[in-house]
PAZAPA-4460 file (N, C-alpha, C; in steps of 0.05 Angstrom, whole numbers, plus 32768, in hexadecimal, padded with zeros to 4 digits):
% residues 68
    n_x    n_y    n_z   ca_x   ca_y   ca_z    c_x    c_y    c_z   seq   type   mol
   7FDA   8060   7FC5   7FD1   8055   7FDE   7FB6   8062   7FE5     1      M     A
   7FA2   8051   7FE9   7F88   805B   7FF1   7F81   8051   800D     2      R     A
   7F79   8064   801E   7F70   805D   8039   7F55   806B   803D     3      I     A
   7F40   805F   8032   7F26   806C   8033   7F1C   806E   804F     4      P     A
   7F0E   8082   8056   7F08   809A   8047   7F1C   80B1   804C     5      P     A
   7F34   80AB   8056   7F46   80BF   8060   7F5B   80C9   804D     6      Y     A
   7F67   80B8   803D   7F7E   80C1   802D   7F81   80B1   8013     7      A     A
   7F8E   80BF   8000   7F97   80B3   7FE7   7FB2   80C1   7FE2     8      V     A
   7FC7   80B1   7FDE   7FE1   80BD   7FDA   7FF2   80AC   7FC7     9      V     A
   8003   80B8   7FB7   8015   80AA   7FA5   802E   80A3   7FB5    10      Q     A
   8035   808A   7FB8   804B   8081   7FC9   8065   807E   7FB9    11      C     A
   8064   8076   7FA1   807C   8072   7F90   8078   807F   7F75    12      V     A
   808D   8085   7F68   808C   8091   7F4E   807F   807F   7F3A    13      E     A
   806F   808A   7F28   8062   807A   7F13   8075   8073   7EFD    14      G     A
   806D   8062   7EEA   807E   8058   7ED5   8086   806E   7EC1    15      P     A
   8076   8083   7EBF   807D   8099   7EAD   8075   8095   7E90    16      G     A
   8068   807F   7E8B   805F   807A   7E70   8041   8075   7E70    17      T     A
   8033   8080   7E5D   8016   807D   7E5C   800E   8060   7E55    18      P     A
   7FF7   8058   7E5E   7FEC   803E   7E56   7FF2   8028   7E6A    19      G     A
   8002   802D   7E7F   8006   8019   7E93   7FEE   8017   7EA5    20      H     A
   7FE8   7FFE   7EAE   7FD1   7FFC   7EC1   7FD8   8009   7EDC    21      P     A
   7FC4   8012   7EEA   7FCA   801F   7F03   7FD4   800C   7F18    22      P     A
   7FE3   8016   7F2B   7FEC   8007   7F42   7FDC   8011   7F5A    23      N     A
   7FCD   8000   7F66   7FBA   8009   7F7B   7FBE   7FF8   7F94    24      V     A
   7FC1   8006   7FAA   7FC2   7FF9   7FC5   7FAC   8006   7FD5    25      V     A
   7F9C   7FF5   7FE3   7F87   7FFF   7FF4   7F85   7FEF   800D    26      E     A
   7F80   7FFD   8023   7F7D   7FF0   803D   7F6C   8001   804F    27      T     A
   7F64   7FF7   8066   7F55   8006   8079   7F68   8016   808B    28      D     A
   7F5E   802B   8099   7F70   803C   80A9   7F7F   802D   80BE    29      P     A
   7F73   801B   80CD   7F81   800C   80E2   7F98   7FFC   80D7    30      L     A
   7F93   7FED   80C1   7FA8   7FDD   80B5   7FBF   7FEF   80AC    31      T     A
   7FB9   8006   80A0   7FCE   8018   8097   7FDF   8021   80AF    32      W     A
   7FD2   8029   80C4   7FE2   8031   80DC   7FF4   801B   80E6    33      L     A
   7FE9   8003   80E6   7FF9   7FEC   80EF   8011   7FE7   80DD    34      R     A
   800D   7FE9   80C3   8023   7FE6   80AF   8037   7FFD   80B2    35      L     A
   802E   8015   80B4   8040   802D   80B5   8051   802D   80CE    36      A     A
   8047   8022   80E4   8056   8021   80FD   8065   8007   8102    37      T     A
   8062   7FF4   80F0   8071   7FDB   80F3   8064   7FC7   8105    38      G     A
   804B   7FCB   810D   803E   7FB8   811F   8035   7F9F   8110    39      R     A
   8035   7FA1   80F5   802E   7F8A   80E5   803E   7F8C   80CB    40      T     A
   803F   7F76   80BC   804F   7F76   80A3   803E   7F76   808A    41      G     A
   804A   7F80   8074   803D   7F82   805B   8032   7F67   8051    42      W     A
   8043   7F53   8051   803A   7F38   8047   8024   7F2D   8058    43      A     A
   8026   7F31   8072   8011   7F27   8084   7FF6   7F33   807E    44      E     A
   7FF5   7F4D   807A   7FDC   7F5B   8075   7FD2   7F55   8058    45      E     A
   7FE4   7F52   8046   7FDC   7F4A   802B   7FD0   7F2E   802B    46      L     A
   7FDC   7F1C   8038   7FD2   7F00   803A   7FB7   7EFF   8048    47      D     A
   7FB3   7F11   805C   7F9A   7F11   806B   7F84   7F21   805C    48      A     A
   7F8A   7F2C   8044   7F78   7F3B   8034   7F6F   7F55   8041    49      A     A
   7F80   7F60   8053   7F7A   7F7A   805F   7F87   7F90   804E    50      R     A
   7F97   7F88   803A   7FA3   7F9B   8027   7F9D   7F90   800B    51      V     A
   7F94   7FA1   7FFA   7F8F   7F9A   7FDE   7FA5   7FA9   7FCE    52      S     A
   7FB4   7F9A   7FBE   7FCA   7FA6   7FAF   7FCA   7F9A   7F93    53      A     A
   7FCB   7FAC   7F7F   7FCC   7FA2   7F63   7FDE   7FB4   7F53    54      S     A
   7FEC   7FA8   7F41   7FFF   7FB7   7F30   801C   7FB0   7F37    55      G     A
   802E   7FB6   7F23   804A   7FAE   7F27   8059   7FBE   7F3C    56      E     A
   804E   7FD6   7F43   805B   7FE7   7F57   804B   7FE8   7F71    57      R     A
   8039   7FD5   7F75   8027   7FD5   7F8C   8032   7FC8   7FA5    58      A     A
   804A   7FBC   7FA4   8055   7FAF   7FBC   8064   7FC4   7FCC    59      D     A
   8059   7FCC   7FE2   8065   7FE0   7FF3   8075   7FD4   800B    60      L     A
   8079   7FBA   800A   8086   7FAC   8020   80A2   7FB7   8027    61      G     A
   80B1   7FC0   8013   80CC   7FCA   8018   80CB   7FE7   8023    62      D     A
   80B5   7FF4   8022   80B2   8010   802B   80A7   8012   8047    63      L     A
   809E   7FFB   8052   8092   7FFB   806D   80A3   7FEC   8081    64      L     A
   80A2   7FF3   809A   8092   8008   80A6   809E   8024   80A1    65      P     A
   808D   8038   80A3   8095   8054   80A0   80A3   805E   80BA    66      L     A
   809A   8053   80D0   80A6   805A   80EA   80AF   8040   80F8    67      M     A
   80C6   8042   8104   80D1   8029   8111   80CC   8028   812E    68      G     A
***
């Protein structure tokens, strides 16, 4: 998960095998705060292109919100 310029963090375990393409999620700080607190939904922000997600493990919808 990238939240430029503030943070980069690994959210889920990697595949454990070399050669897999990276799984990357990137968004702006305000969108991340809205996702983490449940003020907006993963699919909504992905559809609005406020979240960029690529890779087979890049769907964080089931892990959000972090706070209820």
